Each structure stands twice: as structure tokens, then as C-alpha cells.
N, C-alpha and C positions, 0 to 999 in steps of 0.2 A: 469110204465115201458112199453115202446113200444115193441111189439113182432117183431122178425125179419121176414121179408118177402123175399122169394127167388124166383127170376124170371129168366127164360132163354128165350131169344129172338133169334130165329133161322130162317134161310132161305138161299137164295143163293145170290151171289154177285150182286150188283146193285139194290137190293130191298129196301134199306134204313134201314137196321137193325141197323147200327151204329147211324143214326139220331134218330131212335126210342128209342134206349137205352139212348142216351143223353137227350132226352125229358123226359123219365121216371126218370132218375137220377135227373134232374133239378126240376121236380115236387116233388120228394121225399125230396130233400134238402129244397125246399121252404116250405114244410110241417114240417120242423124241425127234419128230420131224419139224422142219420149218414148214409152215402152211400158209397158203394164200387162197382166197375165195372171192369170186365175183358172181353177182346174181342179176338176172334180168327178169323183172316181174311182168312186163307186158300188160295185157288186159286180164290179169289173174282173177279178178273178181267176176269176170264174165266167162270163165272157162278158157281163156286165151293161153297162149304158150308161156311157160315159165321154164327158166333154165338156170343152172348154177355150174360154174367152172370151179373145180377144186384141184389144186396143185400142191404136192408135198414132196419133200425130200431133204437133202443136206442143206441147200440154200436156194430159196425161191425168190425171184425178183419181180415177176409179173403174175397176176392172178389169172390171166387169160390163156386158154388152151388154143394153140394155133390149129388151123385146118390141117388135117392129115397127121396129127400128133397125139390124139387121145388114145391112151392105153385101154380105157374102159369108157363105154357109154352106158349109163343106167337109164333106161327109158321106162317111165311109169305108164306110158301109153304107146302102142306100137307105131302109130303114124309119126309121133314125135321122134321116135328112134330112127325112123327112115329119114326124117327131115334133117337130123343131126349127123347122119352117117358119113358125110364128107369129112367130118372132123376125125373119124377113126383112123388110127395108124394102120399100116399094112398088116401088123401083127396084133392089132387091138381086138378087144372083145365087145360085143354088143349084147347086153342082157336086158330083156324087155318083159314087162308085164304083159300077159296074154289078155289084153283089154283093149277095146275100141271105144273111144269117146268121140261122138260125132260132133264136128264143128257146126256152127250156126248155118253155114251155107248148105250143109247136107240136111240138117233138120228142116230147112225151109224149102228143100227141093231144088235149090240152085246148082247143086253139085252132087256128085256121087262119091261115097267113101271108096277109095281104091282097094284093090286086093293087095294089102300090105305084105302078106306072107309071100305071095308070088313075086312081088317086086324085090323083096329081100333076097329071095333065091336067085332071081334074075341078075341082081347086082353082086351076087356072091358074098353077101354079108354073113359073117360068122355069128349068127344070133342064137342065144339061148333063151327060150321062152319060159317064163316063170308063172305057175298058176297061183299068183299071189292073192287074187280075189277069193279063190276057192279056199285057200288056207285061212285068210282073214275071216271068212264066213264060218269055218269050222271053229275058230277061236271066239266067235261071237262078237267081233268088233271090226267093222270095216275100216276104221281109222288106222289100223296097223298094217295096211297093204304096203306102205312105204318102208316099214321096218322089216317086213318079210323080204322085200327086195334088197334092202341093205344086207340082211343076212345072206341072201343068195350070192351077192357079189363079194362078200367078205373073204372067201377063200382065194379070190383073185388078187387081193391086196395085201401088202406086207405088214399087217397089224395082227397082233395076237387077240384071241377071243376076249381076254380080260380087258384089253383096251376098248373094245367095242362095248362090253358090258358097262364099263365105267362111263363111257360117253353117253350111253342110253340113260343111265341113272342121273347123269348131270343135266341132260337136256329135256327129259320127259318128267312131268309131275309124278310125285311118289305114288299116288293112287293108281297110276297106270304102268308102274314098273313091271309088275308080274306079266301082264299080257304082252307088253312090248318085248320083254326078254324071251318069252316063249315064241313070239312071232319071229324074232331074230334067229332063235335056235332052229325053228322049222324051215326058215329060208336057207340057212347055212347047210342043213342036212341035204338039200337038193343037189348041191355041187361040191360039198366039202368032203 
């Protein structure tokens, strides 16, 4: 019997959260899992919050991850990781891009961006920060930040590398396969 794995992928509009969740779902399906996914787009076109719940295992009935039950939270922006932290299970992992995207209230001076790192430490969150932007810059394509992060979380999930590669090839246009597969490899090297 395959255990159920609960994942939340979160960030802001334009970061590739939906592609990341599609790749994860395709990899889980390829590995023989039942998979359910739910997405919340919010104000994605304006840099608002975007999230996707991904659940896979032997048999999945609901696409939603309950509060306190996420095995993994993949945050493409640190503040979004902090926002979704209550969903993390007591033994779950939080993997976050070492990136800050300022919301409109901060950009207009109505609010200050909090010290997210200090808050994560204060709340005892088991966070692994990923230098995904730096890796994407080295690869010459900022659009692969999300795939670097997928690579970074892949060792924490019960799918083989070939399942991930197949999923990337299925979901990414052929002309971008090479850079995305390299982004995945570089991300996976961090924690694999």
C-alpha cells in the first residue's frame, strides 16, 4: 500500500507554480500513483498569491491538503512559505526559494516586508533555502527557477529521476527540454 503524500506549492503570479504542479503530478502518475490536484490562482496576473495542492498515493479522494498535514511545502517565495506554514505536518519539510518579492503594500510604503528568515527560525520551521535564482542565472534562463526548485524537492518525494524527466519532457516545449532538464539536475544535486 502506497502512503499518501501531501504537497503544497506556493508563490506569486508568474513564478511557474502551475507548471511545477503539473510536472509533479505527471511524475507521480508515471510512478503509478493516484493523483489529485487543486489550484488557487488569486490575483496571479498582478503578482498575487498562487497555490497548488498536490496529493498522490494508493487512492486519493480529495485534492485538498488539510492544515497540519503537508509533508512538503515548496515555496517559490519566502513570505509565501511562511504564509502556508500552518499546513506543514509536524514532520514535514519546507523548501523555499531564497527570494523576496515585495507585495504592492510594501512597494507603496504602506507596509514593511518582515524579516522572514527570523520568523521562520522563531517558529521553528524546518526550512531548506534554495539558491534557485542564482542557478537559473548561471543557466541563462530565469524561467527555470521553478524547475530548479522541483529538482531540489525531488529527493524528498517517492518518484525516480526517470519519472521526473518524463514529466518535464511531457509538460515543457521541446525547445526548452535541455535547459529544464539541466535546471532539474542542478536543483536535485543540492539535496540529493
